C-alpha positions as a Markdown table, in Angstrom:
| # | Residue | x | y | z |
|---|---|---|---|---|
| 1 | Met | 30.0 | -47.0 | 21.6 |
| 2 | Glu | 28.9 | -48.3 | 18.4 |
| 3 | Tyr | 26.4 | -49.9 | 20.4 |
| 4 | Ile | 24.9 | -46.2 | 21.9 |
| 5 | Tyr | 25.1 | -44.5 | 18.9 |
| 6 | Ala | 23.1 | -47.4 | 17.4 |
| 7 | Ala | 20.5 | -46.8 | 20.0 |
| 8 | Leu | 20.4 | -42.9 | 19.6 |
| 9 | Leu | 19.7 | -43.6 | 16.2 |
| 10 | Leu | 16.7 | -45.9 | 16.8 |
| 11 | Asp | 15.6 | -43.2 | 19.5 |
| 12 | Ala | 15.6 | -40.5 | 16.8 |
| 13 | Ala | 13.6 | -42.8 | 14.7 |
| 14 | Gly | 11.1 | -43.5 | 17.2 |
| 15 | Lys | 11.8 | -47.3 | 17.2 |
| 16 | Glu | 11.9 | -49.5 | 19.5 |
| 17 | Ile | 15.3 | -50.2 | 21.4 |
| 18 | Ser | 15.5 | -53.8 | 21.2 |
| 19 | Glu | 18.6 | -56.6 | 20.6 |
| 20 | Gly | 17.3 | -57.4 | 17.5 |
| 21 | Asn | 17.0 | -53.4 | 15.9 |
| 22 | Leu | 20.7 | -52.7 | 17.3 |
| 23 | Glu | 21.6 | -55.7 | 15.3 |
| 24 | Thr | 20.1 | -54.3 | 12.2 |
| 25 | Val | 21.1 | -51.0 | 12.6 |
| 26 | Leu | 25.0 | -52.1 | 13.5 |
| 27 | Lys | 25.0 | -54.7 | 10.5 |
| 28 | Ser | 23.9 | -51.7 | 8.4 |
| 29 | Ala | 26.8 | -49.9 | 9.2 |
| 30 | Gly | 29.0 | -52.9 | 8.9 |
| 31 | Phe | 30.0 | -53.7 | 12.1 |
| 32 | Glu | 29.5 | -57.4 | 13.4 |
| 33 | Pro | 27.1 | -57.4 | 16.0 |
| 34 | Asn | 27.7 | -59.3 | 19.4 |
| 35 | Asp | 25.2 | -61.0 | 20.6 |
| 36 | Ala | 25.7 | -60.0 | 24.0 |
| 37 | Met | 26.3 | -56.7 | 24.2 |
| 38 | Ala | 23.3 | -55.9 | 22.5 |
| 39 | Lys | 21.1 | -57.7 | 24.5 |
| 40 | Ser | 22.9 | -56.0 | 27.4 |
| 41 | Val | 22.6 | -52.3 | 25.9 |
| 42 | Ala | 18.7 | -53.0 | 25.0 |
| 43 | Lys | 18.3 | -54.3 | 28.7 |
| 44 | Ser | 20.1 | -51.3 | 30.3 |
| 45 | Leu | 18.1 | -49.0 | 27.9 |
| 46 | Lys | 14.7 | -50.6 | 28.6 |
| 47 | Glu | 13.1 | -48.0 | 30.7 |
| 48 | Val | 15.5 | -45.4 | 30.0 |
| 49 | Ser | 14.1 | -41.8 | 28.3 |
| 50 | Ile | 17.1 | -40.7 | 26.1 |
| 51 | Lys | 15.6 | -37.9 | 25.5 |
| 52 | Asp | 15.0 | -37.0 | 28.9 |
| 53 | Val | 18.3 | -37.5 | 29.6 |
| 54 | Ile | 19.7 | -35.7 | 26.8 |
| 55 | Lys | 17.9 | -32.8 | 28.4 |
| 56 | Asn | 18.8 | -32.6 | 31.6 |
| 57 | Ala | 22.6 | -33.1 | 30.3 |
| 58 | Gln | 22.4 | -29.8 | 28.5 |
| 59 | Ser | 20.9 | -28.6 | 31.7 |
| 60 | Met | 23.8 | -29.2 | 33.5 |
| 61 | His | 26.3 | -25.7 | 34.1 |
| 62 | Ala | 29.7 | -26.1 | 35.7 |
| 63 | Ala | 30.0 | -24.3 | 38.8 |
| 64 | Pro | 32.2 | -21.5 | 38.8 |
| 65 | Ala | 35.7 | -20.9 | 40.4 |
| 66 | Pro | 35.4 | -19.8 | 44.2 |
| 67 | Gln | 37.2 | -16.3 | 44.4 |
| 68 | Ala | 39.3 | -17.0 | 47.3 |
| 69 | Ala | 41.7 | -19.4 | 45.4 |
| 70 | Gln | 42.3 | -16.7 | 42.8 |
| 71 | Ala | 43.4 | -14.2 | 45.6 |
| 72 | Ala | 45.7 | -16.2 | 47.2 |
| 73 | Lys | 49.4 | -15.0 | 48.2 |
| 74 | Pro | 52.1 | -15.8 | 45.2 |
| 75 | Glu | 53.7 | -18.1 | 48.2 |
| 76 | Glu | 50.9 | -19.8 | 48.3 |
| 77 | Lys | 50.5 | -20.5 | 45.1 |
| 78 | Lys | 54.2 | -21.8 | 44.7 |
| 79 | Lys | 53.7 | -23.6 | 47.6 |
| 80 | Glu | 50.1 | -25.5 | 46.3 |
| 81 | Glu | 52.2 | -26.5 | 42.7 |
| 82 | Lys | 54.8 | -28.2 | 44.6 |
| 83 | Glu | 52.3 | -30.3 | 46.4 |
| 84 | Asp | 50.3 | -31.0 | 43.3 |
| 85 | Lys | 53.7 | -31.8 | 41.0 |
| 86 | Val | 54.6 | -34.8 | 43.8 |
| 87 | Ser | 51.1 | -35.8 | 43.9 |
| 88 | Glu | 51.1 | -36.0 | 40.2 |
| 89 | Glu | 54.4 | -38.2 | 39.8 |
| 90 | Glu | 52.5 | -40.3 | 43.0 |
| 91 | Ala | 50.0 | -40.7 | 40.8 |
| 92 | Ala | 51.7 | -41.6 | 37.7 |
| 93 | Gly | 54.2 | -43.9 | 39.8 |
| 94 | Gly | 51.1 | -45.8 | 41.1 |
| 95 | Leu | 49.7 | -46.1 | 37.3 |
| 96 | Ala | 53.0 | -47.5 | 36.1 |
| 97 | Ser | 52.9 | -50.4 | 38.3 |
| 98 | Leu | 49.2 | -51.6 | 36.9 |
| 99 | Phe | 50.8 | -52.2 | 33.8 |
| 100 | Gly | 53.6 | -54.0 | 35.3 |
């Protein structure tokens, strides 16, 4: 995450987002930079306009909830809640298997 923050700082300062500049910012902040990570971030952001990405992200809005779901009968809501609960338990069981 610190590499992204460093890239944002460099962009805000009008500096090139390069491997060396990222490492300099990270060292100034007290981090021990990883050469491979700095190189990867610099390469990934080479053709990216951070200002455009931020502008586009700010203009996105969440879609409103559908009206039909709010008008459902209480019996249907209870049934849906039970189905959701079972699927949540199944999902949790699946995740537990990842950690052995």
